[in-house]
DOTI-784921 format. One record per residue (C-alpha): x, y, z. Coordinates in nm, 2 decimals. Example, Ala and Ser with C-alpha at 12.3 -4.5 7.8 and 13.67 -1.06 7.14 Angstrom:
residues 2
X/Y/Z
1.23/-0.45/0.78
1.37/-0.11/0.71
This chain:
residues 309
X/Y/Z
2.62/-0.59/1.63
2.47/-0.42/1.33
2.70/-0.25/1.07
2.67/0.12/0.98
2.48/0.03/0.66
2.24/-0.20/0.85
2.16/0.08/1.10
2.10/0.32/0.81
1.86/0.08/0.65
1.69/0.01/0.98
1.64/0.39/1.03
1.50/0.43/0.68
1.25/0.15/0.73
1.15/0.30/1.08
1.10/0.64/0.91
0.87/0.48/0.65
0.69/0.29/0.92
0.63/0.62/1.12
0.50/0.78/0.80
0.25/0.49/0.76
0.15/0.50/1.12
0.07/0.87/1.10
-0.13/0.83/0.78
-0.32/0.53/0.91
-0.41/0.73/1.23
-0.52/1.03/1.03
-0.72/0.82/0.79
-0.90/0.64/1.06
-1.01/0.97/1.22
-1.14/1.10/0.88
-1.28/0.77/0.76
-1.49/0.69/1.07
-1.57/1.04/1.19
-1.95/0.98/1.13
-1.96/0.66/1.33
-2.06/0.62/1.69
-1.80/0.66/1.97
-1.79/0.29/2.04
-1.73/0.21/1.68
-1.45/0.46/1.64
-1.29/0.34/1.96
-1.30/-0.03/1.87
-1.18/0.04/1.51
-0.88/0.24/1.65
-0.80/-0.02/1.91
-0.80/-0.30/1.64
-0.60/-0.11/1.37
-0.35/0.08/1.59
-0.24/-0.23/1.77
-0.16/-0.43/1.46
0.22/-0.47/1.53
0.52/-0.42/1.30
0.33/-0.32/0.98
0.52/-0.57/0.78
0.25/-0.60/0.51
0.22/-0.23/0.44
0.59/-0.18/0.45
0.63/-0.47/0.20
0.37/-0.31/-0.03
0.52/0.04/0.01
0.88/-0.06/-0.07
0.78/-0.26/-0.38
0.55/0.02/-0.49
0.82/0.29/-0.44
1.07/0.08/-0.64
0.82/0.09/-0.93
0.77/0.46/-0.90
0.40/0.44/-0.79
0.28/0.78/-0.65
0.31/0.82/-0.28
-0.05/0.91/-0.24
-0.16/0.58/-0.40
0.09/0.39/-0.18
-0.04/0.54/0.14
-0.41/0.49/0.07
-0.36/0.12/-0.04
-0.13/0.06/0.26
-0.41/0.18/0.48
-0.65/-0.06/0.31
-0.41/-0.35/0.36
-0.39/-0.27/0.73
-0.76/-0.26/0.76
-0.79/-0.60/0.60
-0.52/-0.73/0.84
-0.70/-0.59/1.14
-1.02/-0.76/1.02
-0.85/-1.10/1.03
-0.72/-1.04/1.38
-1.06/-0.93/1.52
-1.23/-1.24/1.38
-0.93/-1.47/1.47
-0.97/-1.35/1.84
-1.35/-1.42/1.83
-1.26/-1.78/1.73
-0.95/-1.85/1.94
-1.06/-1.66/2.25
-0.72/-1.52/2.36
-0.69/-1.33/2.69
-0.48/-1.06/2.52
-0.39/-0.93/2.18
-0.04/-0.76/2.19
-0.07/-0.68/2.56
-0.43/-0.54/2.53
-0.77/-0.70/2.57
-0.91/-0.82/2.23
-1.21/-0.64/2.09
-1.46/-0.91/2.19
-1.36/-0.86/2.55
-1.39/-0.49/2.53
-1.72/-0.46/2.34
-1.87/-0.81/2.33
-1.89/-1.07/2.06
-2.16/-0.91/1.86
-1.98/-0.58/1.83
-1.65/-0.75/1.76
-1.81/-0.94/1.47
-1.95/-0.62/1.32
-1.62/-0.43/1.37
-1.44/-0.70/1.17
-1.71/-0.68/0.90
-1.68/-0.30/0.89
-1.29/-0.31/0.86
-1.31/-0.55/0.57
-1.57/-0.35/0.39
-1.36/-0.03/0.43
-1.04/-0.20/0.32
-1.16/-0.25/-0.04
-1.23/0.12/-0.10
-0.87/0.24/-0.17
-0.84/-0.01/-0.45
-1.17/0.09/-0.62
-1.01/0.28/-0.90
-0.80/-0.03/-0.99
-1.04/-0.31/-1.11
-0.77/-0.58/-1.16
-0.61/-0.50/-0.83
-0.94/-0.51/-0.65
-1.03/-0.85/-0.80
-0.69/-0.99/-0.69
-0.72/-0.84/-0.34
-1.08/-0.99/-0.30
-0.98/-1.33/-0.43
-0.69/-1.35/-0.19
-0.90/-1.23/0.10
-1.14/-1.52/0.02
-0.84/-1.75/0.05
-0.76/-1.60/0.39
-1.12/-1.68/0.51
-1.10/-2.03/0.37
-0.78/-2.08/0.55
-0.95/-1.97/0.87
-1.23/-2.22/0.81
-0.98/-2.51/0.77
-0.81/-2.38/1.09
-1.14/-2.40/1.29
-1.20/-2.76/1.16
-0.85/-2.85/1.27
-0.91/-2.71/1.62
-1.24/-2.91/1.64
-1.05/-3.23/1.57
-1.20/-3.29/1.23
-0.86/-3.41/1.09
-0.76/-3.63/1.39
-0.81/-3.95/1.20
-0.61/-3.84/0.90
-0.27/-3.98/0.82
0.05/-3.80/0.91
0.12/-3.71/0.55
-0.24/-3.57/0.51
-0.20/-3.36/0.82
0.12/-3.22/0.70
-0.05/-3.11/0.37
-0.35/-2.96/0.56
-0.13/-2.75/0.79
0.07/-2.62/0.49
-0.27/-2.53/0.32
-0.38/-2.34/0.63
-0.06/-2.15/0.64
-0.06/-2.07/0.27
-0.41/-1.95/0.27
-0.45/-1.78/0.61
-0.10/-1.62/0.62
0.07/-1.62/0.28
-0.24/-1.47/0.11
-0.19/-1.14/0.29
0.18/-1.14/0.20
0.09/-1.22/-0.16
-0.15/-0.93/-0.16
0.12/-0.69/-0.03
0.38/-0.82/-0.28
0.17/-0.85/-0.60
-0.06/-0.54/-0.58
0.22/-0.30/-0.66
0.29/-0.47/-1.00
-0.08/-0.49/-1.08
-0.13/-0.12/-1.00
0.18/-0.04/-1.20
0.02/-0.23/-1.50
-0.32/-0.05/-1.45
-0.16/0.29/-1.41
0.07/0.28/-1.72
0.03/0.24/-2.09
0.27/-0.05/-2.15
0.41/0.05/-2.49
0.56/-0.27/-2.60
0.51/-0.65/-2.58
0.85/-0.67/-2.41
0.73/-0.44/-2.13
0.40/-0.63/-2.09
0.58/-0.96/-2.07
0.82/-0.81/-1.81
0.53/-0.70/-1.59
0.35/-1.04/-1.62
0.68/-1.21/-1.52
0.72/-0.97/-1.23
0.37/-1.05/-1.11
0.45/-1.42/-1.11
0.78/-1.38/-0.93
0.63/-1.14/-0.67
0.35/-1.39/-0.61
0.60/-1.67/-0.54
0.81/-1.44/-0.33
0.50/-1.34/-0.12
0.40/-1.70/-0.09
0.73/-1.83/0.05
0.79/-1.52/0.26
0.44/-1.57/0.42
0.51/-1.94/0.49
0.85/-1.85/0.65
0.68/-1.58/0.86
0.41/-1.82/0.98
0.66/-2.10/1.06
0.86/-1.86/1.28
0.54/-1.76/1.45
0.45/-2.12/1.51
0.80/-2.19/1.67
0.74/-1.89/1.91
0.38/-1.98/1.99
0.42/-2.36/2.03
0.32/-2.39/2.40
0.01/-2.16/2.36
-0.10/-2.35/2.04
-0.06/-2.68/2.21
-0.30/-2.58/2.49
-0.58/-2.47/2.25
-0.52/-2.74/1.98
-0.44/-2.46/1.73
-0.27/-2.59/1.41
0.11/-2.55/1.46
0.36/-2.68/1.21
0.62/-2.75/1.47
0.38/-2.98/1.66
0.30/-3.17/1.33
0.64/-3.19/1.16
0.87/-3.20/1.46
1.18/-2.97/1.50
1.41/-3.11/1.22
1.15/-3.10/0.94
1.01/-2.77/1.05
1.35/-2.60/1.05
1.43/-2.75/0.71
1.10/-2.62/0.58
1.17/-2.28/0.73
1.52/-2.26/0.57
1.38/-2.37/0.23
1.10/-2.11/0.23
1.34/-1.83/0.32
1.58/-1.94/0.05
1.30/-1.96/-0.21
1.17/-1.61/-0.10
1.52/-1.47/-0.15
1.55/-1.64/-0.49
1.23/-1.50/-0.62
1.31/-1.15/-0.48
1.64/-1.16/-0.67
1.44/-1.24/-0.99
1.21/-0.95/-0.91
1.50/-0.71/-0.87
1.62/-0.77/-1.22
1.28/-0.69/-1.37
1.22/-0.39/-1.15
1.55/-0.23/-1.23
1.47/-0.27/-1.60
1.13/-0.11/-1.55
1.21/0.18/-1.31
1.51/0.40/-1.24
1.40/0.44/-0.88
1.43/0.06/-0.81
1.77/0.01/-0.66
1.76/0.19/-0.32
1.41/0.05/-0.24
1.51/-0.31/-0.33
1.80/-0.28/-0.09
1.55/-0.18/0.19
1.32/-0.46/0.09
1.59/-0.72/0.12
1.68/-0.59/0.46
1.32/-0.60/0.57
1.29/-0.96/0.46
1.62/-1.06/0.64
1.51/-0.89/0.96
1.16/-1.04/0.95
1.24/-1.40/0.88
1.60/-1.42/0.99
1.60/-1.75/1.18
1.96/-1.78/1.31
1.88/-1.67/1.66
1.60/-1.91/1.70
1.74/-2.23/1.55
């Protein structure tokens, strides 16, 4: 049973999520108003069924802790969700699932050609909110390239290209897939607030500049380990489905004991780097404390593994 404070934090996160949902829905209508009916429908289907909004929540809470303007936060969060939806549309084209969160995937609704183009459109649009921040745009695009490379390795795995590799090589490959395909999106959501903060403020002293650089490094490591923990939990839940389609699944490769140890290690490291970030954020921004508390709660709720293992 959750404590009074946990319920309070849960309600605050739910309120922020609702705000994000409303902004995303409104932005989709404005952004795609000149497109065809089928395009608007497929875009809405792909973006509005994207689940828990962990990535934009992550970005929003870190941004709020740094005092980044709400307007910027909402627009970039929207871009992050478009990029996430792009990965799901193209994933479904490759993996051929019957459903995506209880609904038919885009390729089943509109055909493969349209689904491919919808994914391309989503990715193209996702870059626009960052156009006023050159360093942030560069980081975003580089990490999205990593996501695509991770998917390429995933496809090669599914085609049996690594079957002859040794066990230790397979373990390295599956961690590479997870770090590129999943962690990259978490790194985007974690690091962009600090880069935007750097681009938006005249950092007056060497001390402040060094603090921001250290924050970027710690947020990057936090996002990396948080993303790995998130994907490992996903693999544990999806093991039977992944087994059927020969999709890379860390539990199938490492076995239960090693997988659970890796999960615990990644959660512990994510928490360690988040604590290091907290120190720096509180020195940079007076608004930091209440949002860091929400961020820690979000992490705990997202990758809390106690009920599973």
